[in-house]
N, C-alpha and C positions, 0 to 999 in steps of 0.2 A: 126220367129219372136219374138226375145228375152223378155223375160219381161221389162219391162220400170225399175220397184222394182229391186234392186239391193239382195234386201232384200229376193226377190219373186222368189222361184224356178220354173220352167214350168213344169216341174215332181217331185215329193217325189218317191222314190221308199220304202217300211217299208219291210223291212228284203234280208241279201245278200248270203240266199241256192240259188239253181239252178235258180230255179223259178226269187228273186229279182236278181241279177246277168246279169242274158238275156237279164230282160228287161231293168236294170239300161243303159248297154252297148248298145244294139237296137237303144234306145233314143241316149242317148250320137253321134250313129253311125248318127242321121240324122240330127245333128246339136240340141239336141235339151239344155237346160240347167236342169242339173238333182242331186237330191241331194237322194244317197243312206243312208240310217241310219239303224245300226243292232246294237243287245247288246251285241255280239262279240265282237272280238280283230280281228279278225280275216275271212273273205268271203270265203263263201262255206256251212255256214250250217251243220247240223246234217254229212250229206251226205257226205261232201268232208272235213268231219272235219280233220284235219295232227298233226303231234304231236309237241308238242310246242317246237323252234328253240332248247331250253336249250341240248333236250335231243339227239340232234344229227344226229334223222334217215335219213340215207344214203340212202336210197329207201321207200321214205314214199307212190309212187304211188304206191308199194305193200301190200299196204292196199285197194283199191282200183279199182272199175271199172270207166274203161271210164273217168284217170285220164286228158289225154288229154288234153279233151272237157275242163275241168274245169282251167289245163292253159294256154288255148287260151282264153280263157273269162275272165283268172286274167290280162293278156297280156294286154288287147284289155282294160282291167278298168283302166290299170295304163299310160294306151296310153292320153284317157280321163281327169285322171287323175290330169296327169301334163300337154296337155293343157288350162285347167283352162274351161272346160266344164262338168266335175261331181265332186263332192263334194263327199268323201264318209267319213260320221260317222263314226267312229268306237267304238265301247262302248259306245254306245249311246239307253240305254232302252226307247223306245217312251211308253209313261204310257195313254196319251188321245190325240184326233183328234179330233177339232172343228171344225166346218165350218163359217169362218166370210167373209157375202156375197157368190160371189162364190170361194172364195179360203179354201184353208184349214190350220188351224195350226197345230204346231206339238207339245206339250209338252214332251220333254224326262230331263234323268234322265246319267248323266254322271259324270265325274271327277274322282281321284281315291278310293273313298266313296263309287262310284257311288250316292253322292247326291246334286251333281250339277242339279240346274233346268236349261233348257233351253229350248229356242219357234223357233221354223222354220217359214214358208209361205215356199206355195206353190199354181199352180195354178189347179194341179190334184193331184192322187195318184193312187199309187198301190201297192195295199196288198197283201205282199207278204211270209204270217211270218206263215207258213209252221206247224207241227203235234207236237202233245205230244205222249205220252204213253196211251193206255189203259188196265189201270189194274183194274185185278178182283181179288179180295179177297179169300181167303182162311186159312182154322186152320196153323197159322204157319211162315204166311208172311210178317213178320217182324220182324225174325230173323236176323240178324246177315250173311252175307254172301246171300240173297236172293237178286236181282236186275233185273231191268227190261231189259228187250232184247235187248232194242235198249241202253239203259244205258250202257250194258257189252261194247256192239261193238265202243261206246263211249270213253268209259276208252282205250280198245284196242287202237283209234285211235288217241286220243290224247292226252296219259298217256305211250303206249306201256306196260299195265296192266292186266295181267289175274285177273279178280275175283276171280278165285280160280285155281284151279290145277286139280279137277277130278268134276267138272259143267256138269250139267243136264240144258238140255236147252225147254222150253215148253212152250205152251197159243196155237196162234193163227192167222195162216197169213203166207204169202211165206217167210219174214223178218226174223222168223224161221231158216229157210236153210244157208240162207246167215250167217247171226251169228251163227250157231252153226258151220260152215265152215271155219271161219274165225277164231272163237275160238281152233280151232282142228289145222289149218294151223300155231298157235299163239304156238300153244304145251301143251295146253288147253288136257288131258283125257274126251273126251264128250261121255261116256256111252248110253245118251238115247238122242235123239230129239224127244219130246211126244205132238203131236200136238190133238189138238180136237175133229176135221173138217179132211172128209174123201177129200184125193187128188182127189179119184176117183170122182169124182163129177164134174172136171174139163173133163170129156170126153163126160157130155152132153152138152157140147157149143160146136161142133167140126168146124162152123161153123167160132166162135167169136176163138179159135184156129189158124185157119188155117187164120183168118188174121193179127195176131197176132205171127211168126213165132218166132219172136226177144225172149218173152214171152218164149217157148213154148222149143226153144234151152237151155234159162237162168236157168230151173225150172231141165230139164236133166243133164246141166254142174252140176249143184248143188248135184242131187241126188248119178251122176257119184264120187263125191269129198266125199260125206260123207261115201259110202261106202268105198272107200277107203283108209278113215282114224278111218273103223272100227265104226261107229258111226248108232242104231238101229232107224229105223224110227218107230216109234211106235203112228198109226192115233188112231183116234176118241178113246181117252182118254185123261184124264187132270193129274197134280196132285193138288190131293186134299186134303193133309197136311203136313208139314215142318217138322221133327224132332232134336231135337237138345234142347241144354239145349244154351249155352255164343251164337253158333252159330250152321250153316247146316251141320249136321249130317247124314240126308240123306233125304230122300222122300218118297210118298206113291202114285205109278199110280196105276188111275182106270178108266174102260173101262167105255163107258159114251154111254147112248143110244142117239137116234136119237135127243132128245131134251136136250140133255150135261147134264143129272140126272146123278149121277155115279151110276152103274149097280150093286148090295148086292153081295159083295161076291167075288169078280177081283182084290180088291186092292193087290197091289204087292211094296215091299220094293225097291227102288234102295240106296247106299248107294255113295254120292256123298259129297264137299263140299262146292260148290257155285249152286245157281241155278240163271238161268235166263232167268225169264217170262214176256213175254208179248203179250196181244191175241189185235194187230192193233196196228192203230192210228189215234188218232183223231183233224180236223181239229184246230187251235187255231184262235179263231173269236173274241175274246172280244176286239180288235178295229175298227171291223165292225159294229160286233151292238152296240158299241156306239154310232155310226154313222148312226144308225137304218135301215142299210142292211137286209133287208128281206134272210129268209133262209128256204134251205128244207129237206125230209130225205131223206139220200142216202141209196145207198141196205146194205151197215153196217149198217146202223137203226141209225149213229147220224147227228148233223146237219153240211153244208154248206152252200155255199151262193150259193142263186139266181143270173145269172147271164147269160144275151144273149150270140147269140153267136161269141160276137167280145169280151168276158170279161168282157163287161160289168157287177155292181151291180146294186142294184135297187135306187143304189142313184149317185145323176148325180154330173158327177165327178171321179167318184171312182169305177178303175177294180178290179178285183184281180185274182191272179196268181197260180198255185200248187195248192198246199193242202188244200185253201181253201176252195176249187170248188167240194172237192171227192179227195178222198185217190187212188192213182196212177203210183205213185214211180217218179221218176230222170229223163225220159224221156217225161215224159207228164209236169213237172214241169218247163222244159224247153225248149218245145214247147209252153207254154201257157203266160210264160213270153216273149218270141220273139213276139207272137201272143197280146199279148196286147198294148206292147210299138207302136208296130206299127197301133193301132185303137189310141192312144194316137199322133201318131206324125200326122194320118191323120185329129184328130179332130182340135189339133195345128198347122198345117198348112194351115189347109182346104184342101178340097177334099176327098178322098178313099182310103182306105189301098190298099198299093200295090198285088198286086199280089202272089205275091209269102203267100201272107195271106190264100188265097184263097185253097192254100195248106195245109199249117197248118193246118187251120179251117178241111183238109182230113184227116188228120193223127192223129189232136185232137178225133176226135170222134171215127176212127176206136182202138185207145186208149185206152179212153173213156168206147170202150164197155167190152175189156177187167179187166179194171180196176171193173165196173160192176159187171161181171164175178165174181174176186176175192171176191168180198166185199160182193156178195151171198151168199159163199159157206164159208165164216169163219166166217159169221158175229154169235156171241153170242148163240145160243140156253137159250129157258130163265128157266131150268132147272139148269145153274149154278148155281144158289142160292143155293141151295142145296149142295152143298159142304159147308157152311157156319156152324158151330158149333154157338149155342147161346152163345158162349165166345169171340166169332172173331171178332176184331175190325176192322170197317169196315171204319170207319173217324179214320184215324192216329196221324191229330195233335188235335182231342179234344178226343178223346181215345173214341167214340161212336160205341160199339160192334152190329153187327149181331140184339143179342135178344132185345135192348136196342131199335131200327129200327123196331124190329115188334111186340115189348110190344104199341109202338106209333100208329102201323098202325090199331092193334089187340080192343086195350081195350080205345085209347084215338081218334080213328074218324083220326086218319090221314090219307087222301087218298090218298097224291096227297107228292112231291119227298119237296118242300117249306112249307109244314103244317112240312114234321119230321123234314126238317130244323127248324124252328121255335120250337118243342120241344122237342129238341133231341140235336140242336148243334151241328147236323152234318152237315156236308160244310162249316163251319163257321170260320175253321184255317187260319191256314197262308194260305193255299195253296189255299184257296177260293171256292174246291170243284175242286177242278182240277185231282187231283188223286179220290177221291171216288164220286162223282158227279153219275156215270153213274151208280155203284152199291149201292149205294143211291135212283134212280129213279127206276133201278128193284126191289127193297125192295119195296116205298112205290109207285110206280106209279108216271107214266111224270108229269109234271108239270098242263097239260093240255092243251085243240087245239090250245088257244087263245093265251101261254104264249112263252114268246122268249126266248132261252137257254142262262140263266147265264149272264145274262146282267149286265155288270158293269161299275159302272163310271169312273173307275181307272183298270187298266191291272197289276197293279205290289203295292206295298205298298213304300207310298209318303209319307217325314217330312213333317209336318204342315208347315214349313217357306217355303219350297219351291211350298206350295197351295196358301200360303199366299201374296208371293211374285206373283205368276200367279195373283191372284182374285186382285191387288193393280196394276197392269200392264194391265188389263184389261176392269177394271174402269174408266181408266188414257186419 
């Protein structure tokens, strides 16, 4: 039964990446009135990011795996949109969600300059807000030519642009292999892939590997492709310094011990004009935290949402799919998007989820097993902070150095990241700690066992005029 109010959707899905797309079209398949919102101008998220139409890319699928899955999802999306079952609002950045009785009010920014405020309502909410890169700072990381590993892939997918001609790929996690291979196929010279962890650790969990043969085969294909392009694989190593004056000219690669501390005397220089670096992903939880959803610590050390087997969060009427429940990749995101929608359908229509929900649950458990292994293998070791020189900027927005944070800890009594933030302004800049938060916590200590991670009332900067109009409408 549809909502009695034309302005009240039966379910709103925030995020049009793989998880959000799967959730939206599955809910619409069952006849629910669906609202799908995303800040981007096209569906697909970071994974299915495609070249801008003006670039005239003849084969966008060449930059992707699983492109047929994406085209099938977008075809269903178009059918439901044309039939009026689904409203897909592109260019809508949701900056807060509030509860109004049993319903949810979504506040978003849109318009040509992203300053027009809109308010939407839905009975139920699926959060599929994805993830961002985790960055560990090191000397020289602010030089032009240093980009995120996922950022380098996004440049290639959306702009058909390489970050440089000779690109070192570094950090930790399976994403690095995909990035290095994509860059090499596109014409970049990749002299080295520098992995801080060791791939041999995967062999300690043969049952998990046997249960996920597709992931094992994917790794073998990546390794074979990298060998074909002459990319050297350097494990248990990290880029500990970047060299150059106006832009990247080379990097120092050092061997690491088990705690990720640099081994003295092992630094070797590799010449390059760009560095693509990333140490995994962390879920984007701002909206969920604003609603009061509970979190837990995942295998990779990041905060993820607590969910039941049907992907409900601890807040009634709110589900979470994909990376919000832990970093796992596109296969999990697609399965969880569909699973969350089936649970929403069962609640909206009454009864139990259909039989296929049980099969999806088994697949999710299997894939989550591999995700937990992946998180354990690539979790940053505590010794990585020894890469930092006293003058290394940790908070780029406020230009706060590692030395300043350490002084706040050693001499001013800052025993946690929030106190360090008050004393140094680390994490108080434009990004609100999204880039530097992990590093500040590593240097100063976590905010405490009872504190929630980075809860903010606003997800992004919002014009005061929009806030004023929102307050007036709520008072009316």
